[in-house]
C-alpha angles and dihedrals in degrees: 000000000000091000091049092051091048090051090048093051091047092048093047090051097047105025109016099163095051093042093051090050088059092047092052091052090055106020107197114162112161098089091041089056095046099050096061088046090052092047093049090048092053092042093057094037093058095064088050090054089051090048092047092051092049093047091049091054091047090051090055088054091051098244109147092190089069090058090052089051090052092051089051090050091052090050089050090054091058092043092053102067093169089126086076094045098094092051090053103032098048098058091038091053091049091051092050091051092063097069090039090057092046090053088053090049092249134112142198133176117257097243096059090044090052091049096049091045091052094047092046088066096052106080093040090047090053090047092050091048094051093045093048092046091053090049090052091052094049101041128066112252091240090059097050116118133165089252092053091056090063106047101149101094136105091254085086091073096044110054120209089238089065096049127340092202095049091045092053092046092048090048090062089065098080127167101233095041090052090047090052091053091050092050093046089052091053090048096048090046089054092048097045104031091234120130120275094236094052091052093043093053093044091054103034103043096058091043092051094047091047093048093046091049092052091045092051092048091048090053091054095052 
């Protein structure tokens, strides 16, 4: 299974259209759903390990504030239920694709849509995991934030001091999110027979407008 997943991730990275055609012919999705969940679980558990280690050292030094910080970090772990996000978002996305395809006068069965949606998350999930792990190694635990775990966005070139609105809008254009949309477009095109560019525009344009609207509103608050 590990070798098959590695081959799938490699194929989706180098030859997404051909790989999705293979996935549609034999639409398996369970392992593709579970791997992003596992990665997100580890990703959000690692900061907790850093926090636990830091709190333990502070406790030895007799600083009660460190223990309060650790309690807050534990609460944050339960608040951030992103570890369940792939299990919820993948089927929900597949369901939402059905009326979109009907509006475009196309169609695809639910199982292939579920499979391509699940596999479209794999390479970006691995990329996010590796990037976040590197950030954790390089940054002090006290300086870790959710934003710092996702540094590969255009917000890097437009500082908030220049324009809060432009910074927020640029920050929505993130490498792995864009990659996921491209892969999903290839997968839906393979499942439905519609062209890649029609699918890509139908998915990306509403997402971009929605994200930019939220980012602009957040900057005004």
